[in-house]
C-alpha positions as a printed Julia matrix, in Angstrom:
73×3 Matrix{Float64}:
  -6.69   15.4    1.79
  -4.39   17.52   3.86
  -1.75   15.68   5.87
  -2.15   17.98   8.88
  -5.87   17.17   9.03
  -5.15   13.44   8.86
  -2.57   13.68  11.66
  -4.94   15.74  13.79
  -7.82   13.34  13.27
  -5.58   10.38  14.16
  -5.01   12.01  17.56
  -8.76   11.72  18.19
  -9.25    8.28  16.58
  -6.27    6.0   17.2
  -7.16    3.28  14.7
  -6.64    4.34  11.05
  -9.22    1.77   9.89
 -11.91    3.32  12.08
 -10.89    6.79  10.9
 -11.3     5.76   7.26
 -14.8     4.45   8.0
 -15.8     7.59   9.91
 -14.55    9.88   7.16
 -16.25    7.78   4.49
 -19.62    7.86   6.25
 -19.41   11.59   6.92
 -18.37   12.38   3.32
 -21.47   10.53   2.09
 -23.62   12.64   4.42
 -21.99   15.88   3.27
 -22.41   14.98  -0.39
 -26.11   14.29   0.25
 -26.49   17.85   1.51
 -25.88   17.67   5.25
 -24.36   20.87   6.58
 -20.76   20.95   7.79
 -20.28   21.15  11.56
 -17.22   23.41  11.15
 -16.86   26.78   9.49
 -14.1    27.62   7.06
 -13.12   30.72   5.12
 -11.71   28.55   2.35
 -13.52   26.03   0.17
 -12.72   22.56   1.54
 -13.33   19.15   0.06
 -15.88   16.94   1.85
 -12.97   14.74   3.0
 -11.13   17.66   4.59
 -14.35   18.89   6.17
 -14.96   15.46   7.72
 -11.39   15.3    9.04
 -11.69   18.78  10.58
 -14.99   17.82  12.21
 -13.29   14.8   13.78
 -10.23   16.85  14.83
 -12.44   19.42  16.55
 -14.48   16.78  18.38
 -17.69   17.53  16.48
 -18.04   13.87  15.46
 -17.6    10.91  17.78
 -18.08    7.17  17.48
 -18.91    4.2   19.64
 -17.69    0.66  19.02
 -20.32   -2.06  19.03
 -20.07   -4.72  21.71
 -19.79   -8.38  20.7
 -23.5    -8.93  21.4
 -24.53   -5.97  19.25
 -22.21   -6.99  16.43
 -23.56  -10.56  16.33
 -27.25   -9.87  16.91
 -27.77  -11.0   20.57
 -27.67  -14.74  19.86
């Protein structure tokens, strides 16, 4: 993974733990055949593609509330 992509993605997602989870989920989707949301003239790894998608605001996330996380008890 390219350091500049990691630094750029961390500007969009402050928490490194959340970033790791986002990249992991997106890499799985890309490896299953989902199309990249960014174009590139060079061949990029799925990890770099996911980081660029996050950097460019093509992928977002929403944190679950306590009720959602614990099943509305």
